[in-house]
C-alpha positions in Angstrom: 126.3 86.1 76.1 122.6 85.5 75.5 121.8 88.5 77.7 124.1 90.7 75.7 122.7 89.6 72.6 119.2 90.2 73.7 120.3 93.7 75.0 121.8 94.2 71.5 118.6 93.2 69.9 116.5 95.6 72.3 118.6 98.7 71.7 118.6 98.1 67.8 114.5 98.1 68.2 114.5 101.1 70.7 116.7 103.4 68.9 115.0 103.2 65.4 113.6 106.4 64.5 109.9 105.3 64.7 110.3 103.9 68.2 112.4 107.0 69.5 109.7 109.3 68.2 106.9 107.5 70.1 109.2 107.1 73.2 109.6 110.7 73.3 106.0 111.5 72.7 105.1 109.3 75.4 107.5 110.7 77.9 106.1 114.1 76.8 102.7 113.1 77.4 103.7 111.4 80.7 105.3 114.5 82.2 102.4 116.6 80.9 99.6 114.4 82.7 102.1 114.4 85.7 102.2 117.9 85.9 98.5 118.6 85.4 96.7 117.3 88.6 93.5 115.2 88.2 94.3 113.4 85.0 97.0 110.7 85.7 98.5 107.9 83.8 95.6 105.3 84.3 93.0 107.6 82.7 95.3 109.0 79.9 96.3 105.2 79.0 93.0 104.3 79.1 91.9 107.1 76.8 94.7 106.4 74.2 94.0 102.5 73.8 92.0 103.1 70.6 94.9 104.8 69.0 97.3 101.8 70.1 94.8 99.7 67.4 96.4 101.8 64.6 100.1 101.7 65.7 102.7 98.9 65.5 102.6 96.6 68.4 106.1 97.7 69.8 105.9 101.3 69.2 102.5 101.3 70.9 103.8 99.8 74.0 107.0 101.9 74.2 104.6 104.8 74.2 102.5 103.7 76.9 105.2 102.7 79.1 106.8 106.1 78.6 103.5 107.7 79.7 103.5 105.5 83.0 107.0 106.4 84.2 107.0 109.9 82.6 104.2 110.9 84.9 106.4 110.1 87.9 108.9 112.6 86.6 106.3 115.3 86.2 104.4 114.9 89.5 107.4 116.0 91.3 107.8 119.4 89.5 104.4 120.7 90.8 104.8 119.1 94.1 108.2 121.1 94.6 107.0 124.4 93.1 103.4 124.9 93.9 102.9 122.2 96.4 100.4 120.6 94.2 100.8 116.9 93.3 100.1 116.0 89.7 100.4 112.2 90.6 99.3 110.3 93.6 102.9 109.1 93.9 104.2 112.7 94.6 101.9 113.5 97.1 104.4 112.6 100.0 107.1 114.8 97.8 105.0 117.8 98.8 106.1 117.7 102.5 109.6 118.6 102.0 110.0 119.5 98.3 107.9 122.6 98.6 109.6 123.6 101.9 112.9 123.6 100.1 111.4 125.5 97.4 110.2 128.3 100.1 113.6 128.2 101.2 115.1 129.1 98.1 116.3 125.6 97.1 113.8 124.7 94.5 116.5 124.3 91.6 118.4 121.8 93.8 115.2 119.9 95.0 114.4 119.5 91.4 117.8 118.2 90.4 118.0 116.0 93.1 114.3 114.6 92.1 115.4 114.1 88.6 118.7 112.6 88.9 117.6 110.1 91.7 114.4 109.3 89.6 117.0 108.6 86.7 119.3 106.4 89.0 116.2 104.5 90.2 114.6 104.0 86.8 118.0 102.7 85.6 118.2 100.2 88.5 114.9 99.1 88.0 115.4 98.4 84.1 118.4 96.4 85.2 116.4 94.4 87.7 113.8 93.6 84.8 116.8 92.5 82.5 118.2 90.2 85.3 115.0 88.4 86.3 112.8 88.7 83.3 114.5 85.7 81.4 114.9 83.1 84.5 111.1 83.8 85.2 110.1 83.4 81.7 111.9 80.1 81.4 110.4 79.0 84.7 106.9 79.9 83.4 107.2 77.9 80.1 107.7 74.7 82.1 104.0 75.4 83.5 101.5 72.6 82.9 98.0 72.8 83.0 97.7 72.5 86.9 100.3 75.4 87.1 98.2 77.5 84.9 95.0 76.8 86.7 96.9 78.0 89.8 98.3 81.1 88.0 94.6 81.9 86.9 93.7 81.6 90.7 96.5 83.9 91.7 95.4 86.4 89.1 92.0 86.5 90.6 93.5 86.6 94.2 95.7 89.4 92.9 92.6 91.5 91.6 91.2 91.0 95.1 94.6 92.6 96.7 94.4 95.3 94.5 91.3 96.5 96.1 91.1 98.8 99.1 88.3 98.8 101.6 85.7 96.1 101.8 87.0 92.6 100.7 83.5 91.8 99.9 83.0 94.4 97.4 86.3 93.4 95.8 85.0 89.6 95.2 81.8 91.0 93.9 83.9 93.0 91.4 85.9 89.8 90.5 82.5 87.9 89.7 81.1 91.1 87.8 84.3 90.9 85.6 83.9 87.2 85.0 80.2 87.6 83.9 81.1 90.5 81.6 83.9 88.3 80.0 81.2 85.7 79.3 79.3 87.9 76.7 79.7 87.1 73.1 80.0 84.1 70.9 81.4 80.6 72.1 84.0 80.0 69.7 83.6 76.1 70.0 79.7 76.0 69.6 79.0 79.1 67.9 76.2 79.8 70.5 75.2 83.3 71.4 75.9 84.5 75.1 74.2 87.3 76.8 73.8 89.2 73.7 70.1 90.0 74.0 70.0 89.8 70.2 72.2 92.9 69.8 74.4 92.3 67.1 77.4 94.5 68.3 77.5 92.2 71.3 78.4 89.2 69.2 82.2 89.8 69.6 81.9 90.7 73.2 82.7 93.7 74.8 86.0 95.3 73.9 88.6 96.4 76.4 89.1 99.8 75.3 85.6 101.1 75.9 85.7 99.6 79.4 89.1 101.1 80.0 87.9 104.5 78.6 84.7 104.4 80.5 85.8 103.1 83.9 89.2 105.1 84.2 88.7 108.1 81.7 85.2 109.5 81.9 84.5 108.7 85.5 87.9 110.3 86.5 87.0 113.5 84.4 83.8 113.8 86.2 85.0 113.4 89.4 87.6 116.0 89.1 85.3 118.6 87.7 83.1 118.2 90.9 86.3 118.8 92.9 87.0 122.2 91.7 90.8 121.8 91.7 92.6 124.9 92.9 95.8 126.1 91.5 98.3 128.6 93.3 101.4 130.5 91.8 104.6 128.9 91.3 108.0 129.5 93.1 110.8 130.6 91.1 113.7 128.4 90.3 117.0 129.3 91.0 120.1 127.3 90.5 119.8 123.9 89.8 123.3 122.6 91.5 123.0 121.1 94.8 125.2 121.8 97.6 127.9 119.1 98.6 125.9 118.7 101.8 122.6 118.1 100.1 124.4 115.5 97.9 125.9 113.8 100.6 122.6 113.5 102.5 120.8 112.3 99.2 123.0 109.6 98.0 122.0 107.1 100.8 118.4 108.1 100.6 118.4 107.7 97.0 119.8 104.0 97.4 117.3 103.1 100.0 114.6 104.5 98.2 115.5 102.6 95.1 115.9 99.4 96.8 112.7 99.8 98.8 110.7 100.9 95.7 112.0 98.0 93.4 110.8 95.4 96.1 107.4 97.1 96.4 106.6 97.6 92.6 106.7 93.8 92.0 104.1 93.1 94.5 100.4 93.3 93.7 98.8 96.5 94.7 102.2 97.8 95.4 103.5 100.3 92.6 104.8 104.0 92.9 102.4 105.3 95.5 103.1 102.7 98.2 106.8 102.8 97.2 107.2 106.6 97.8 105.2 106.6 101.1 107.0 103.8 102.5 110.4 105.3 101.7 109.6 108.6 103.4 108.5 106.8 106.5 111.8 104.7 106.3 113.9 107.8 106.1 112.2 109.7 109.0 112.8 106.6 111.1 116.2 106.4 110.2 117.3 110.0 110.3 119.1 111.4 113.1 117.1 114.7 112.9 113.4 113.5 112.2 112.3 117.0 113.3 113.9 118.5 110.0 111.3 116.5 107.9 108.4 118.5 107.0 110.8 121.5 107.0 112.7 121.0 103.9 114.9 117.8 104.4 116.4 116.9 101.1 116.1 113.1 102.1 112.2 113.7 101.9 112.5 114.5 98.5 115.3 112.2 97.3 113.9 109.0 98.7 110.1 109.0 97.6 111.2 110.1 94.1 113.6 107.1 93.9 111.2 104.9 95.1 108.4 105.5 92.8 110.3 105.6 89.8 111.8 102.1 90.9 108.8 100.8 91.5 107.1 102.1 88.2 110.0 100.0 86.3 109.7 96.7 88.3 106.0 96.7 88.1 106.5 95.6 84.5 108.2 92.3 85.5 104.9 90.4 86.6 103.1 91.7 83.6 105.9 91.0 81.0 106.9 87.4 82.5 103.7 86.1 83.8 101.1 88.3 82.3 99.6 89.2 85.8 99.3 93.0 86.3 100.5 94.4 89.8 98.6 97.5 89.4 96.0 99.4 87.4 98.2 100.6 84.6 99.7 97.2 84.0 96.4 96.0 83.8 95.7 98.5 80.9 99.0 97.6 79.4 98.0 93.9 79.3 94.7 95.2 77.6 96.9 97.1 75.0 98.7 94.0 74.3 95.5 91.8 73.8 94.2 94.7 71.3 97.3 94.0 69.4 96.5 90.1 69.1 99.4 89.5 71.6 98.9 87.1 74.5 100.5 88.3 77.7 102.7 85.9 79.3 105.9 84.0 79.1 105.6 83.4 75.3 106.0 87.2 74.5 109.7 86.8 75.1 110.1 83.6 72.8 107.5 84.7 70.1 108.3 88.4 70.1 111.7 89.0 71.2 111.9 92.3 69.5 108.8 93.6 71.3 110.0 92.4 74.8 113.6 93.6 74.5 112.8 96.6 72.6 110.5 97.7 75.3 112.9 97.1 78.1 115.8 99.0 76.2 113.3 101.9 75.7 113.0 102.3 79.2 116.6 103.4 79.6 116.3 105.6 76.6 113.0 107.1 78.1 114.5 107.7 81.5 117.4 109.9 79.7 115.0 111.6 77.6 112.9 112.6 80.8 115.9 114.1 82.8 116.5 116.3 79.6 112.8 116.9 79.4 112.1 118.2 83.0 115.1 120.4 84.0 115.5 122.5 81.2 111.8 122.8 80.4 110.6 123.3 84.0 109.0 126.7 83.1 107.0 125.4 80.2 105.5 122.7 82.6 104.7 125.0 85.4 102.7 127.5 83.1 100.5 124.7 81.9 99.0 124.8 85.6 97.3 128.1 84.4 94.9 126.2 82.3 91.7 125.9 84.0 90.7 122.1 84.3 87.0 123.1 83.0 88.8 123.7 79.5 90.7 120.6 79.4 87.7 118.3 80.3 85.7 118.8 77.1 88.7 118.4 74.9 89.4 115.0 76.8 85.8 114.0 76.4 85.9 114.9 72.7 89.1 112.9 72.3 87.7 109.8 74.1 84.7 109.6 71.7 86.7 110.0 68.8 88.7 107.2 69.7 86.2 104.8 70.5 84.6 105.5 67.5 87.7 104.8 65.5 87.9 101.4 66.6 85.1 99.9 64.1 83.5 103.0 63.1 80.7 102.5 65.3 78.6 104.5 67.4 78.0 101.5 69.6 81.7 101.9 71.1 80.8 105.3 72.0 77.7 104.4 73.8 79.6 101.8 75.7 82.2 104.2 76.8 79.5 106.2 78.2 77.7 103.5 80.1 81.0 102.2 81.6 81.7 105.9 82.3 78.5 106.3 84.5 79.6 102.7 86.2 82.8 104.0 87.2 81.4 107.2 88.5 79.2 105.1 90.7 82.0 103.0 91.7 84.1 106.2 92.7 81.3 107.8 94.5 80.6 104.5 96.5 84.3 104.4 97.6 84.9 106.4 101.0 88.4 107.9 99.8 86.7 109.5 96.6 85.9 112.7 98.8 89.4 113.3 99.7 91.3 116.0 98.2 94.3 113.5 97.1 92.9 110.4 95.5 96.0 108.3 95.7 94.2 105.0 96.4 90.8 105.7 94.8 91.7 104.1 91.5 92.6 100.9 93.2 88.7 100.1 93.9 87.7 100.4 90.2 91.0 98.9 88.9 89.7 95.4 89.9 87.0 95.4 86.9 89.4 95.4 84.1 91.9 93.2 85.8 89.2 90.6 86.4 88.0 91.0 82.8 91.4 90.0 81.6 91.7 87.3 84.0 88.3 86.0 83.0 89.4 86.0 79.5 92.6 83.9 80.1 90.7 81.4 82.4 88.0 80.8 79.8 90.6 80.3 77.0 92.7 77.9 79.0 89.7 75.8 79.6 88.5 75.7 76.0 85.7 78.2 76.2 87.3 81.0 74.9 85.1 84.3 74.6 86.2 86.4 71.5 85.5 89.7 73.4 89.0 90.7 74.1 90.5 89.2 70.8 88.1 90.8 68.5 90.0 94.2 68.1 92.5 92.3 65.7 94.7 94.5 63.4 93.7 94.4 59.8 96.3 93.1 57.4 
């Protein structure tokens, strides 16, 4: 009965007019950035962090979550119609989705993708509901030694999130810890590493770090790539045949199961889930030669997997305060900006936020099916907008958002500085030169993860740094 009561509380929060509006806004923005290649949910959420400072906590987190799982839906549209993945997790959908479109089955591919994504998202949300409360109760029994082990796990997870050199990942961990020490010691009042700069007395805010490392650096890298966009294939009937439905159902079920499991793991997430599901379907198929030529399983399984993984990646973040990927690290940052300590106490101290956010995932997935299928033509037309026109508008939005945090140009300079640092990180990563940057973000995502872990470690040992608690909401 407690579970039903919690769900009733969650839906009462999620279906309020304000939260429905922000959920719809998040889903629309998520679909938009999923359609447009080169932006992605990491950069978008990083750029929108300053806006959350002025929004109610529940509404802001519902909107950011909608952007995350909405991007998974939007990425499949352009993968199928123009063979251009808007999101890294949709890269594998191009292999068979575009071939189905060329064979005149574009509408069927889009329908199977949307319905499979909705089913997987629903199952992923149910898994969150089932496991969230037991995990939270277990976490509430943690003592000092358990929290110390949890901090160590967070640092190890930050290393696991990185691809490539382990030495570089460990270096990023220590860099994050060093940046986390900047500010005023709350116990002694001593200034640490501020170099007589008054703006650094409260430490370095999370928003400029995220906007610079993810937003600005991503934009500059994409401008270097000169993204090419082709023409879209016309969409016919949206109804799949009986044979396509028969073949897609087991693929959706297997993709949902695999994606849900991989989403919880550090460094897993939608991209790994999609590629793993495609590989599994090809190995289990009686006709593997059809893959790459328009096999419906090659669309159904990856799309189900990436949406299930997107949902279940919220489990460690909501229950333990540990992000499983870069987007979850930014969600943790959004909670800290709102003055909310991520971890097991969120469920007990702010049940309306916790259950309202979970209920909004059901609502958001239903919205995304409606948004994506009837409005396919509009989303594809957006591909005609050159990226060189979008980039200046995004940069201007970043600067305005950074300035609005405390009406200070110092934050804008911080965004620029971390943008240069993020650009250096990306250029130093070998996969940055590839056309599909599915794993590129994982190298730079270590830094904000480490910042968060460093702050929690300092606060638990009685040496709290106010760097990430400084953006408080004004009463």
